N, C-alpha and C positions, 0 to 999 in steps of 0.2 A: 460490428461493434466490439471494441475491448471493453471487458468489465475488470476494474481494478478495485480492489476491497485493501483499506487502511483498518487493520484490527488494532484497537487500542481503547483505553479508557479515559483519555483527555490529558495525559502527562505532555510534559514538554516535547520529548522526544516524538511522541504520537503526532502532536500537532505539528512539528517540524516536517515529519515524514508526509503528513498531508499537502503542505506548502510545496514541498519537492516534488509529490506527484502532480498536483496542478500544473505547476510551472512547466514540468517534463513534456505532460500532454499538450499544453499550451505551444511549447517550442516545437513539438514534433508534427504539429498540426493533424493528429490523428482524431478520430472521433472515438471518444472514450465516455463509459459510464463509471463515476468515481462513487464508491460507495463507503460509508464510514460506519464500521463495526464496533460498537461501544458494548455490546452486550456480554458479561463476563461469563454467561451459560455459553453462548454461540463462540466465544474465543476457546473455552476450555473444550467444547465438543470438537474443534479441529487440533486440538492437541497442542496447542501454543502454549507455552509456559513462561515466555518473555515477550513483553510486548515492546514497542509497535512491531506488527507483522505486515506484511505485503504479499497480498496474492492478486497473480493475474491470470483471468479466466480459469480461475478455481485451482491455480497451482501456486504452491508456496515458492515465494521468490526471496524473501527475506524475513528473517526473524530476529527480534532482540536487538535491532539497532537500526539507525536511520539512515535509509539509502540517501546516496546524492542524485541531483538531477540527473547527472551525466550517466550514473548507472540505470537510472530507470528509464530512459531514453534508451539504452542498450538493450534493456528486457523488452522494451515494447517493440524493438524492430525485428528481434527473433519469432 
């Protein structure tokens, strides 16, 4: 199972990224655990200075912008 984490405090871009992640997982048909990380301390501990951020299996994939559904699907295939 893939672990996908969306880091952000709830801004519009963070919510948009979460929706895109959910849609990408649904369209890909993969089994994934999607976790919302909204703790400022946790976000800072990872060295993220701009949100939203996307982590897949513990690896930083996107920081400071909203990835598209297609971008996320490509990341999930790797």
